[in-house]
N, C-alpha and C positions, 0 to 999 in steps of 0.2 A: 343567784347559783344555785338553780333547779337542781331538784333530788334526782337521783335515779328514777325512783316510783312516778315522780312528777313528770319528768320526762315522756313515760310512758304512759300515764295519763293524758297529756298534751298530744302524744302522738294517737294514739284512739280518739281524741274528740276531734283532730281533725281529718282523721281519715287516713294517717300517714305512718310511716313505720321505719325505726330507728337502724341503721347500717352495723353491725357487728362483723370485723374483721379480724382473721387470726392474723397474729404475728409470731417469727421465728428469731428476729433480730432488728437490730436497732432502724436497720434503712427501711424493712417493711413498717415498721414503727413511724418514722418519720414520714412514708407514703402517704400513710392513713391520716395521719394528722395534718399533713398538710392541705389533703381535698376536703378534711370538713373544716379547717381554717378557713378557706377561701370561701366557704359557702354559709357559713357563720352556722352550724348545725352539730348537736349532741354527736358521739357516735361513739361504738363500743371495743375496745380494744381486747381478742377473744387471742388466751392462749390456751391451749390442751396440754393435756400433762406431758406428752413429748416436746413440747414447742419450751413449756415452763422449765422441764430441766434440762434445756438446750441454753436458755437466755438467761436462766435463774429465777426461782419464784421469789425472792424481794426484789431483785435487779428490775422484773417487770412491773413489780408495785413501786419502783423507786422513778423507772421511766413515769408513769401517770400520772403520778405525785408530783414531778416535777414540773410538767406541761400543763398541770391545772394552776400551776402559780405564775404562768407566763402567758395563757390566752384565756380569754372571756368567754369558752365554750364547757358545755361539759363533757366530760371525757370520764366515763367508766370501764371498770377491768374487770374481766369473767372468766373464770377458773372453767374451762370447758371441758366438756365429759371428761369427767372425775370418777372414776371406778371403782374407789374403795371407800368407809368411814375416815380411815387416816388420811388421807389424801383429801377427801373435804376437809376435814378436820384442820390441817397443814392451812391450806388459804384462810377459812375462816379467821385464825389465831392471826393470822399474817396480817387481814384486815381487807380483802380483796371485799368486790363492789358486790359480786353474786358467783354462784358456783352451779356450774349440770352435774346432777346425781343422775349417773350412767349407769341403772342397770336392766337397760336393753336386754341384754343376755342372759340376766336371770331369768329364772322362772317366775310368775307376775306375783307369787306371795314373798319370794325371796325380796323382789325387786321394791316389792310396798315397805319389805320391814328394812332394810338398810336406806332407799328413800324415808322415812319416816326419821328414822333417827338421827340422820344429816339435820334434817329439818329443824328436830328440835333441838340438838345443837345450835345451829346456827341463831337461833329464837332464844336461846340463854345467853348467849353470847352478846349479838348484838342484832336485834329486831330489823334492824335498817336493811340488813346485809338479805338480798334476795335470792330465793332455791329456785331451782329448775330440775323438771323431771322429763323425761322423753317417755313414750310409750310407742311401740311399734317398731320395725325394721327397719330402716333408709338403708344399709351399708356400711361401713366403720371404717374407710378410709377417704380421705380428703386427697384422692391421687386420680389420675388419669386411666380409663378403662375402657377395653375393648367391650365388652358386655356386659348390659345390667347387673347389678351382684344378685347371686341366688338368692333368693326368697324375701328379697327389698318389695316394699307394700307399695309398687306400683299397678297397679289392679285393685279395682272397689274391692274386692271379697277379702284383700290382704289392708285394708285401711284401718286406720285407728276408729272403732266407732263410739259415736256420742254417748252411751250408756257406761262404754268403760273408761273414758276421761272423766263424765262426772265422778263415777264410784271412785277412782283411783286419787283424783284431786282431796275429793272430800276425805278419804282415809288419813293422806300424808298430811293434808295443809302447804303443799307449794305455793310459790308467788307467781310460778310462770310455767306453764306446759309447752313441751314441744309434741303436736300427732305426725303421726305418720299419713301425709295427704297427696302423696307421690311423688315429691320431691328424693333425692338420693346423696348418699355423701358423694364426692368427686364429681366427675366429667368425661363425658364419653368422648374418644380419639372420632368417634363414627361421625358426631353430631345428634346422637340421638338425645333429644330432650323431651324429659319426663313429664306428663302432663299432671297438673296440678289439679286435683278435686277442690274449685273454689264452694260448690255447694255444701262439700263435707267438712271445710274448714266452719263455714257460716253453724252448720250443725253442732260441731264441737266447741265454739268459742261460747255458744247459749249456755251450752249441757255443763261446760268446765267451768265456767264462770271468772274465770281467771285469762289474762293476755296472754296471747299464744306466740309462739316462736316457729319460726319455718326455718329447720336446719336443712343443709343441701340446696344455698339458693344458687349453686355456680351451676349452670346451664340450660336453668328454666328461663323460659323465653319471657322476655321484657312486658310482654301482653301478660302473660298468666303471673307474673309478681304483680303486675299493676292490680290486678281481679283478685289475688289471694290476698290484699290491703284491705279492698273494701270489702272482704267477705270477714276480716276479721286478723289479720297476721299485724303481730305490731313491732316485732322484733324478726331481722332476715340475717343469718348467717352467711357469710361468703369465705373462703378459704382457698379451693381449689383455681379459682379464677385468676387472685393475686397472687398463687405461688407461681403459674405461668406466666405472669407479666412478670414477676423476681426473675425469673431463670432465662427468659428471653431478654429484657434488658443485660442483664449483667453479663450475657453473652455477647449481646450488641456492644456492652460497654467495654471488652476487652479487644472484639475486633476491631472496634476505631482506636484503638488507642494499644496496639499490639506492643510497645515500649513502656508502659508505663505501668509503675509498679507501687505509686501512692494509691491506698485503694479506694479514698475519698474523691478520687478522678473519676476513676473508671466504674465505681459503685453509684455515679451520679442518674446515670441512665436504667439503673432497675429502680432507684427511686420514683424516678419520673413516671418510668411505667405502672407502679402500684398505684401513685397516684393519679393517673389516668383512670385506670379502671376504678377505684375509689370512688373517684368523682361521678364516673357514668352510675356506680349502682345509687350512691346518695340522690343523684340529680332526679332518677326512677322514682324510688323512695319517698321521696319529699313532694314526688305528684309535679314535676316539671316536666 
């Protein structure tokens, strides 16, 4: 089985990207796994602080570890958007494969200071745990919105600059870097599709010297995603789109089975809808 680093290196060589999908429960988990299994593709399961608290920090890890014994595709677990050293330490000690150290709401100096402390701790515990940082504001909620988040970097002057990326990565030593390149967390009800600045992605990849991660993959056009991968994106986060798919699938399952009280029966539609959306994303990320 390939390691996380090896899968990223392989994706970069082939000009592809690995899908990262957030889950909140076992139904969403199986929707992601089913889609990856059918396509024989590696996949990253993401759990934010809120998702971990709901599902269970150890329980999320147990789910991933159990499925690794049953299928022969690489499945990795990422502690998405983690805002403090204590919560980073928690998942590193638990044995997660990677962690996103999110100091985007801090001033630059404090962001670098916290990130460096977290990276150093991860290295001391297990050098194979991948660390990631985010630089630039792209919104903070994986939800539906009416207007783009105020201050989000969706115009060229607000994007992460190549020289910023280079100095930040060099100072803190992270393995992965998530820049602000036009995407936003969440998804618009009005169909507003943020433009991805692929030229800037290419410049940042060259200057940062580490693989790039695109956060806020929900709502971006398929063509933009393909061009972003060509420009240097190696991992793409998707959350809001599969949350919407889960909710709509659940509503349909309840409507179609009004008298059913067995959750495993009316939840099947929710699992199928998540699997459908994840499968569509994986097809795009893998060049199909």
